[in-house]
N, C-alpha and C positions, 0 to 999 in steps of 0.2 A: 260351764259354770255350775257350782252347786246351788241348790235353792236359796241358801243363806246369802251367797254372793249376789245372786240375781235380785233378791229382795232388797239388798243393800243399795242397789242402783235406784230403787224407788225411795227408800228411807232417806238417803243423803239429799235427794232433790227436795223432799217434803220438809225436812228439818232445816235445811239451808234456807229455804223459802221463808219459813217461820221466823228465823232469826234476822235475815238480811232485810226483810220488808220494813222493819221498824226504822233502821238506819237509812234505808233508801227513801222512805217517806219524808224524813227530816231533810235529807240532802236535796230532794226535789223541791221542797218548800224553800230551802235556802238558795239553791242555784238555778231553779226554774225548770219548766217543762221541757224546754228544748235540750238542755244539758241531759236531763233524765232519759228522754226518749232515745238520744244517740247512744249514751253509755250502756243502757240496759238492753237495747236491741243488738248492739255490738257484742255484749256478753253472751246473748243467745246464739249468735253466729259462731263465736269462738267455742262455746261449750258444745254445740251440736257437731262442729267440725272435729274437735278433739275426740268426741265420743265415736264418730265415724272412723277416725284414724285408728282408734284403739282396736277396731275389728280386724285390722291388717296384721295384728300381732297375736293371732290365735295360737294358743299353745305355748306362749312365752310369758315370762313374769311381768311384762309391761302391759299386758292386756287390761287387767283389773285397775291398776293405778291410773292409766290413761282414761279409761271409761268413767271411773269415779270422779276424776278431776273435771272431765267434760260435763258430767251431771251436776257437779257442784257449781260450776260456772253458769250452766244453763238454769239451774235453780235460783242462782243469784239474780239473773237477768229477767226470767220470765214472770215471776210474781211481782217484781218491782215494776216491770213494764205495764202490768195491769193497773197499778196505782197511777202511773203517769196517764194512761188511757182514761181512767176514771176522773182524774183531775182536769184534763183537757175537756172531757165531755161535760163535767159539772160546770166549768167556767162558761163554755159557749152555749149551753142549753138551760142554764138555771133560769127559772121564771118562764120557760117556754116548754118544749117537749122533752123534759128531763127523763121521765120514765121510759118514753119511747126510745130515746137515744141509748139509755142503758140497756133496754130490752134488745135493741138491734146489735149492740156489741156482744151481748150474751148469746144471741142467735148465731152470730158468726163464729163465736167461740165453740158453740155446740155443733155447728156445721163442720168445723174442723174435726171434732171428736167423731161425728157420724161418718164423714168421708174416710177418716183414718181407719175406722172399724170396717168399712166396706172394701177399701181399696188396697190397704197396706199388704195384707196377706197375699193377694193376687199379684201385686207388684213384686213381692219377695220371691214368689214361686217362679216368676218369669225371669227376673234379673239378678236374683241372689241377695243375700243379706247386706253385703258391703255397699252395693249400689243403692239399696233401700235406705240405708243410714245416710249416705251422701245426698240422697234425694231430700231427706229431712233437713239436712244442713242447707240445701238450696232454698227450701221454703223459708228458712230463717233469714237468708239473704234477701228474699222478697220482702220479708217483714222489715228488714233494715231499710230497704228502698222506700217502703211506705212511711217509715219514720222520717226519712229525709223530706218527703212530700208534705207530711203533716206539720213538720217543723216550719217549713217555708210558708204554708198557709196560715199557721198560727202567728208567725212574725208579721205577715202582711196584714192580717186582721187586727192585730194589736196596734199596728201603726195607724191604720184607718180610724180606729177608735181613740187614738191618742193616749193609750194606756200603757205602752211599753215601759216608760220611765217610772210610772206610778207602781206598777207591779214589782219591778226590781227594787224600788224603795221599800215597799211592804215586805218583800222577801228578806231583805237585809236585816229587818227587825226581828225575824223569827229566831227564837232561842229554844234550846232543849227543855228549859223549865216551863215552856208554854203548855206542855202536856198537862200541867196542873190546872190550866184554865179550861180544859175540856169538861163539859157539863155532865150532870147526872143522866140527862136524857141520852147523851152520846154513849155512855157506858152501858146503860140499859139496852140501847139499840145493838151494841156490840155483843152483849150476852144473848140477846134474842137471836141474832144471826148465828152465833156459835152453836146454841142448842138446836136450832132448826137444822143446820148442816150436819151436826153430830148424828142426827136421826136419819139423814138421807145418804151421805157419801159412804159410810161404812157398810150400809145395807147394799148399795149398788155394787160395791167391791165384791160382795159374797153372794149377790142375788142369783147369778147363774148356777152356782153350786147348790144353793138352797132349793131352787126350782127342780134341779135334777134329783136331789135327795128326797124331796117331799112328793113331787109329782113324777113318778118314775117313768111315765110314758112319754116324757119329752127328751129328745136327743140333746147332746151338748150344744149343737148349733142352734136349735130352736130355743133352748133355755137362754142362750146369749142374746138372741134377737128380742126375746120377751124382756130381759133385763135392760136392754138398750132402749126400750120404749119410753123410759123416763126422759132420756135425752131427746128422743125423737119428738115427744110431746112438747118439750120446752122449746125446741127448735121451731116448731110450727106456730106455737102460741106467743112467743116472747114479744114480737112487735105489736100484735093486736092488744095484748095485755098492757103493754106500755102506753098505748094510746088511751085505753080505758082509764088507767090510773091517772094519767095526765088530765083527763077530762073530769073525773069525779073526785080526785084527791083521795082523802080518807086513807092515807098510807098506814097510819097506826091501826085503824080498824082492820085493814087487809092483813096486817101482820098477825093480829089475833086470830082472824078467820082462817088463815093458812095453817096455823098451828093446830087449831081445833079440828079442822077438816082433814088433817093428816093422821089424827088419832085412829080413826077406823081402819086405815090401811094396814097398820101393823097387827091390829086385832084380827082382820080378815086373813092375813098371811099366816098368823100363828095358830089360830084356833078353828079355821074353816077350810073347806076344799074348793072355795070359789076360784075359778080360773085365774092364775097369777097375772095374766095380761090386764085384767080389770084393775088390779092393785097398782101395777107399774104405770099404767096410763094415768090413773088417779093421782099418783105421787108426782108424775110429770106436770100435771095441771097445777097442783098446789106449789110445786117448786118454781114454776114460771111466775106465779103471782107473788111468791115470797121474794124472788130475786128482783122483780120489777118494783116492789114496794119498799123493801128493806135497804138495799144498797143506795138507791137514789135519795134516801132520807138523810144520809150522813151529811151531804153538802148543805142541808137545810138547818142543821143544828151545830155546825162548827164554822169558824171564820175561814174565808177563802185562803188566807195566808197560811193556816195550819192544816189545810185539807189533806195534803200529802202525808203528813205525820199521822193524822186521824185515820186515813185509809190504810196506812201501813200497820198501825196498831190493830185495827179491826181485822185485817187479813192475817196478821200474826196470831191473834187470839183464836181466830177461826181455825187456822191450820194446826195450832197446838191442840185445840179441842178435838179435831178430827183425828190427829195422831194418837192422842190418849184413848179416844173411842175405839180406834182400830186395835190398839193393844188389848183393851178390855174385851172386845169381841173375839180376838184371838184366844184369850184365856177361856172365855165361855165355850167356844167351839172345840177347844182342845188343840193339841199340837201334832195330831196324827198326820199321816200322808194325805195329800190332796185327792188321792184315788179312793180312799176309804170313805164309806157312807157315814155321815154324821147322824147320830140319833135325833129323832124329832124333838125330844125334850130339850136338847141343847139349842136347837134352832128357836124353840119357843122362849127359852131364857134370853136369847139374843134379841128377839122381838120385844120382850118386856123391857130390856135395856133401852131399845129405840123408843118405846113408849115413854119411859122415864125422862128421856131427853126432850121429847115433844111436850110433855106436861111442864117441864122446867121452862120451855120456850113460851108456853101459854102464860105462866106466872110472870116472866120478865116482860112479855109484850103487854099484859094488862097493866103492870106497874108503869111501863113506858107511856101508855095512854093517859094514866092518871097524872103523872108528872107533866106531860105535854099539855094537858088540859089546864093545869094550874099556871103554866107559863105561856099561855096565849094560844095554844092549839095549833101551832105551825104545821105539824105533820098531817093534821086532818083537814086542812084547807086545800082547795084546788090550787094548781100551780100559779095561775094568774092572781088569785087572791093572796097567796103566800108571797108572791112577788111584790104586792102592794101593801103588805101587812105593816103595822106599826113597827118601829125599831125594836128588834129582839135582842136581849142582852147576849145571847149565844152567838149572834151574827155580827157583833161589834168589832171594829178593828182592834188589834191586840194592844195598840198603844193608846187606848181610849183615855187613860188617866193623864197622859202627857198632852194629848191633843185637845182636851176639853177643859180649859182653865175656868170658863164660866158658861152659863146656860145660853148667853146671847150669841156665843160662837157656834152654837149647835148646827146651824145651817151651813156655815162655812166648812165645818168638819165634815158634814154630810157630803158636800161636793168634792172635798179632797179625798175622802176614803173610797177605796176600790170596793168596799163591802156594802156601801150605802145603796 
């Protein structure tokens, strides 16, 4: 493949993800977690199998179309599956160990990245590219099996709580216009997430090359290991950070603190010769706190019935932001061959762009805290306190106007509503 064709495999995955997750979020809200988890895990199996099948057509005109179709289906399934995962997690752990549960799902996601980084090349050297790709498809089959198990557990749990019918009733009321009901707090949270990730993911994508260009005494392998320290740190810390945030709350404060503490990282990388491992571990720590405080905040500011749509929109905005940032970084670094050493001044401009995103994240997170404080301070309470908090307008059932003809029926509505 040419470099353009190879990069197209990444691009089609990212952009498909960004578009499909919005529709997927709405579908999950409308048709339920079990429908979503089956459909999207099956798309992952189908996509990865088509991608592996494409490798058997090397040198033929069918290679690229098959592989691109596979990536398109995989992109449609994978991002959407994360939304179902978050929706199930938010339902079963809200008011309990929500940040820990999100932290653990992130840790397992990162474990996949780390194991892929360490094992895939060795596997390919021993068994060849085609078997490696079919091995990836087999992992997706294991994911589909997990989806069957989690659906069964979800159904049993719902029946035990007597909520199966109530959730279906609530889901039937969801309409696409409900996006307008998402609060200012939600949109500020989405922007905070987008700007934070804009500063991290494009950097990780180019970190190995940056370390080789600036610190010429590192080999390609050493540079890759140092760049991977961001994921290694988050893998180790995710669960314990989740426990801490569940215990102390203060999600809004942590969001601001993560953005502020990320600022020095890009300054150190751009304008000093401090060993890069210091910066990548530091970035991994702030990334762990950000992921455990920002994403679990979404279920606290939107109704359960529209959580899938809200997660889909947040993921889409995040991916569009990262996609645009990658394009900007590409322009800053120039379009020369990857073998050519990029001048330091170009890398410094890239770090300034990362700094600009981080400063934007600080601004939106401060505004988020101000708005949240005016609306009862839900984000900065501990999980138990927020579970017992007074009724919050953002957490009301969608059909509040229909269900509440007068104030005296308030208690009855509370018992009927899944969100109360």
